[in-house]
C-alpha positions in Angstrom: 198.5 33.4 60.4 198.8 32.6 56.8 201.3 30.6 54.7 201.9 30.7 51.0 204.2 28.4 49.1 206.8 29.8 47.1 208.9 28.9 44.3 211.3 26.1 45.3 215.2 26.5 45.7 217.6 24.0 44.6 220.2 23.1 47.0 223.5 21.4 46.7 224.7 18.2 48.6 222.5 15.5 46.7 220.6 17.7 44.3 217.4 17.6 46.6 215.1 20.7 46.4 213.9 22.5 49.8 210.6 24.1 50.2 209.9 27.4 52.1 207.3 29.7 52.3 206.0 33.4 53.0 205.1 34.0 56.4 202.2 36.6 57.0 201.6 37.6 60.8 198.6 39.5 62.1 198.5 41.6 64.9 195.3 40.2 66.3 197.3 37.5 67.9 196.6 37.6 71.7 193.4 39.5 71.3 191.8 36.9 72.9 193.2 36.2 76.7 193.4 32.5 78.0 191.8 32.3 80.7 193.9 31.8 84.2 197.0 33.2 82.5 198.7 36.2 83.8 200.7 37.1 80.9 200.5 36.5 77.1 202.2 33.2 76.2 205.5 33.4 74.3 205.8 30.7 71.4 206.1 27.3 72.2 205.6 28.0 76.2 203.4 26.2 78.5 201.5 29.1 80.2 198.4 27.9 81.8 197.9 25.8 85.2 195.4 23.7 86.1 194.0 20.5 84.6 195.3 20.9 81.3 198.4 22.3 80.1 198.4 23.8 76.4 200.8 24.4 74.2 201.0 27.5 72.0 203.0 25.7 69.4 204.6 22.4 68.2 206.2 20.8 70.7 210.2 20.1 69.7 213.3 19.3 71.6 214.4 22.8 72.2 214.2 22.6 75.9 216.4 19.6 76.1 220.0 20.0 77.7 223.0 20.4 75.3 223.9 17.1 73.5 220.8 15.5 74.5 218.4 13.7 71.8 215.5 12.0 71.2 214.9 9.2 68.5 211.6 8.9 67.0 210.3 7.1 64.2 207.5 7.4 62.3 205.0 5.6 59.4 205.5 2.0 61.1 205.5 -0.6 62.2 207.6 -1.8 59.3 209.6 -5.1 58.5 212.4 -4.4 60.7 210.6 -2.4 63.3 211.2 -5.4 66.1 214.9 -5.6 65.0 215.3 -1.8 65.5 213.7 -2.2 69.0 216.0 -4.9 70.2 219.2 -3.0 68.7 217.8 0.0 70.8 217.3 -1.5 73.9 220.2 -3.4 73.8 222.1 0.0 73.4 220.1 1.4 76.4 218.0 3.9 74.2 214.2 4.3 74.5 212.5 6.0 71.5 209.2 6.9 70.2 207.2 5.3 67.4 204.5 7.0 65.7 202.1 4.6 64.1 200.1 4.2 61.4 197.0 2.0 62.1 196.7 0.9 58.6 200.5 -0.8 59.1 199.6 -2.4 62.3 198.8 -6.0 61.2 199.2 -7.7 64.3 200.0 -6.6 67.7 203.2 -8.5 68.3 205.4 -5.7 67.5 203.4 -3.5 69.7 204.1 -5.7 72.6 207.6 -5.8 72.0 207.9 -2.2 71.7 206.7 -1.6 75.1 208.1 -4.1 76.7 211.6 -2.8 75.4 210.8 0.3 77.0 209.9 2.5 74.1 206.3 4.3 73.7 204.1 4.6 71.0 202.4 7.5 69.5 199.6 8.1 67.1 200.4 9.2 63.4 196.9 8.4 62.0 195.2 5.7 60.3 196.3 6.4 56.7 199.0 8.9 56.7 196.7 11.6 55.1 197.8 15.4 55.6 195.3 16.9 57.9 195.6 20.3 56.1 196.6 19.3 52.5 199.5 21.6 52.5 202.5 19.0 51.6 200.1 16.8 49.5 198.2 19.8 47.5 195.1 18.1 48.6 191.8 19.6 50.5 192.2 20.0 54.3 190.2 17.1 55.9 186.8 18.0 57.2 186.4 17.6 61.4 185.1 14.1 61.2 187.7 12.8 58.9 190.1 14.3 60.9 189.0 13.0 64.0 188.7 9.4 62.4 192.1 9.5 61.1 193.2 9.5 65.0 190.5 7.6 66.5 191.0 4.4 64.4 194.6 4.7 65.1 193.8 5.1 68.9 191.5 2.0 69.1 194.6 -0.3 67.9 197.3 1.4 70.0 195.4 2.7 73.1 196.0 -0.8 75.1 199.6 0.0 74.9 199.9 3.4 75.6 202.3 3.8 78.6 200.9 5.4 81.4 197.8 7.2 79.6 200.7 9.5 77.5 198.9 9.9 74.5 201.0 11.7 72.0 200.0 12.4 68.4 202.2 13.6 65.4 200.6 15.1 62.3 201.4 13.4 59.0 203.9 15.8 57.2 203.7 18.1 60.3 200.7 19.3 58.6 198.5 20.8 61.4 196.7 23.9 62.0 193.8 25.6 64.1 191.1 23.8 62.2 192.8 20.4 63.0 193.4 21.1 66.8 189.8 22.2 67.1 188.3 19.3 65.7 190.4 16.8 67.7 190.0 19.0 70.9 185.9 19.0 70.4 186.3 15.0 70.3 187.3 12.2 72.7 190.9 12.6 71.0 191.5 15.3 73.0 193.4 13.1 75.4 196.2 13.5 73.0 199.3 15.7 73.5 200.5 16.9 70.1 201.5 18.3 67.6 205.0 16.2 68.5 207.4 18.1 66.1 211.0 17.5 65.8 214.4 19.3 65.6 216.6 17.2 63.1 215.8 15.2 59.9 213.4 17.5 58.5 214.5 17.4 54.7 217.5 16.9 52.5 220.2 20.0 52.2 223.6 20.7 52.7 224.6 19.0 55.6 221.7 17.8 56.8 219.2 14.7 55.5 216.0 12.9 55.6 216.0 9.3 55.5 213.2 8.8 53.4 215.0 11.1 51.1 218.2 9.3 51.3 216.3 6.0 49.8 214.4 8.2 47.1 215.6 8.8 43.8 213.8 12.2 43.4 213.9 14.4 40.9 217.8 14.1 40.6 217.6 10.4 40.3 220.2 10.1 43.3 219.8 7.5 45.8 222.2 7.7 49.0 224.2 5.0 50.4 223.4 4.3 54.3 226.9 5.7 55.3 226.1 8.9 53.2 222.9 9.2 54.9 224.3 8.7 58.3 227.0 11.1 57.7 224.6 13.7 56.6 222.5 13.0 60.1 225.7 13.5 62.0 226.5 16.8 60.6 223.0 18.0 61.2 223.1 16.9 64.7 226.6 18.6 65.5 225.2 21.8 64.2 221.7 21.6 66.0 223.4 20.4 68.9 220.3 18.5 70.5 216.7 18.0 70.1 214.3 15.3 68.5 215.5 13.6 65.7 212.9 12.5 63.0 213.3 9.2 60.9 211.0 6.4 59.3 211.7 3.0 60.3 209.7 1.1 57.6 211.7 2.7 54.8 215.1 1.4 52.9 216.9 1.6 49.5 214.6 0.3 46.6 211.9 -0.4 49.2 213.9 -3.9 49.8 215.3 -4.3 53.5 218.4 -6.0 52.3 219.7 -3.1 50.4 220.0 -1.3 53.8 217.9 1.5 55.0 216.5 3.4 58.2 217.5 0.6 60.5 221.0 0.3 59.1 221.6 4.1 59.4 220.7 3.9 63.2 223.2 1.4 63.8 226.0 3.8 62.3 224.5 6.9 64.4 224.1 5.5 67.8 227.9 4.3 68.6 228.9 7.7 66.4 226.8 9.9 68.5 227.7 8.0 71.9 231.5 8.7 70.9 230.9 12.3 70.5 229.2 12.6 74.0 225.6 12.6 73.2 222.9 11.2 75.2 219.5 9.8 74.7 215.9 10.3 76.5 212.9 9.2 75.4 210.3 11.5 73.7 208.2 11.9 76.7 211.1 13.0 78.8 211.4 16.0 76.6 210.7 18.8 79.3 208.4 20.5 77.3 206.4 17.7 76.3 206.8 16.2 79.7 205.0 19.0 81.1 201.8 18.1 79.0 201.8 14.3 80.1 200.5 12.6 83.2 203.6 11.3 85.4 204.7 7.9 84.9 204.4 5.4 87.7 206.9 5.0 90.2 209.7 2.6 89.5 209.3 -0.7 91.8 211.3 -0.5 95.0 214.6 -2.5 95.0 213.9 -6.3 96.3 215.5 -6.7 99.9 216.1 -10.4 98.7 217.9 -9.8 95.5 221.2 -10.5 94.1 222.4 -6.9 94.6 223.6 -6.8 91.2 222.8 -3.5 89.1 219.8 -3.8 86.8 220.4 -3.1 83.3 219.2 0.1 81.6 215.8 -1.2 80.8 215.0 -4.7 82.3 211.2 -5.4 81.3 210.5 -9.0 80.6 209.4 -9.3 76.9 205.5 -9.5 76.3 204.8 -7.1 79.4 201.4 -5.3 78.8 201.7 -1.5 78.9 199.6 -1.1 82.0 201.7 -3.5 84.2 205.6 -2.5 82.5 208.3 -2.7 84.7 210.3 0.5 84.5 213.6 -0.5 86.4 216.4 1.1 85.0 220.1 2.4 86.4 219.1 6.1 86.7 215.0 6.1 87.0 212.8 5.8 84.2 213.6 5.8 80.5 211.5 9.0 80.3 213.1 10.5 83.3 214.5 14.0 83.7 217.7 13.1 84.2 217.5 12.9 88.1 215.8 9.8 88.1 212.3 10.9 88.8 209.8 11.1 86.1 208.8 14.2 85.1 205.5 15.2 86.2 202.5 17.0 84.4 198.7 16.8 83.3 197.4 15.5 80.4 197.6 18.2 77.4 195.1 18.8 74.9 196.2 18.8 71.4 197.6 22.5 70.7 194.9 24.8 69.2 197.8 27.2 68.4 198.9 27.4 64.6 202.1 25.3 64.7 205.8 26.2 64.8 207.8 24.2 62.6 211.2 23.4 62.2 214.2 26.1 62.8 214.1 29.0 60.1 217.4 30.2 58.5 217.3 33.8 60.4 218.4 33.3 64.0 217.4 29.7 64.2 214.0 30.5 65.6 211.1 28.3 64.9 209.6 29.5 61.4 205.7 28.7 61.6 205.6 28.1 57.7 208.9 26.2 57.0 207.9 23.9 54.8 208.2 20.0 55.5 208.6 17.8 52.7 208.1 14.8 54.7 205.8 12.6 52.4 205.3 8.9 52.4 206.4 7.6 49.0 203.7 6.1 46.7 
């Protein structure tokens, strides 16, 4: 499979540009059978049983029930990550935070994120594109690819919940070479590539928070309200899935001007009023199937007050390996019936990635360009 960039097409709404590519599929796919599998796999399907569950594409939120969302935040920690964590837990929401190692200056915020019931994922050390696709740079060699993940792993591993190691490639740039490099290293303990369904790029009735706050070629910076409205329109159109946002970013780089955290504070009540519910990223069925099961919740205390527990009631400062996952309806990463979704640890996918939905039939387009980029 090969992707070639084509000319960028202008969009309306905010005058942003959207990138695309031409997809060339080979007929050789499937020529090599996967041991233990009886039938050829469909895209994004987990097909092998045994010690490892291998995804044949990016892991997205298409397996979620209607009107169910998983919030994820990249590129942090940022100056308002602690504030965002508190806001989410106060609203009964557990999210996923995919962190860049270079942004971790101390572990205080990591301790809070886990104590608040969120999960932490690996977004590499420096946010370098593994393939060079989005940055016009060279494909990273195997050693550098592994180092990018391993350096961040050394910082976050003590805070990863129940050995649920999840990886998201910067810009979504990920291919066979990147996957093979990771799978041949100690970083094969990660499941990935954790992708998204909502928030990929700016366009009519859709948004990307980093682009809301960046003037881009058109010189337009959106207000928090405008950005939130575009997210709401996209969410209503897609109907479910993994939402991509970036908690460090704000208008003009100044948190006082408003930014992603303020957008979340508009989105959450608006989405709840529309009947949407939230699950943690590791509760998405296709992702949960590749991960170890969560530890069981503690048994009720017979001598307790009998009062119903809050949705998330861990004490701040609890370490990941001793976390109290008490909730009103099972773990925050439950399948909806109060039981943690079990699964086996998964390798990073060795299939070429399936990017965001294409315009034709809403099916995943393996070559859809993701303009997710970290501003200089």
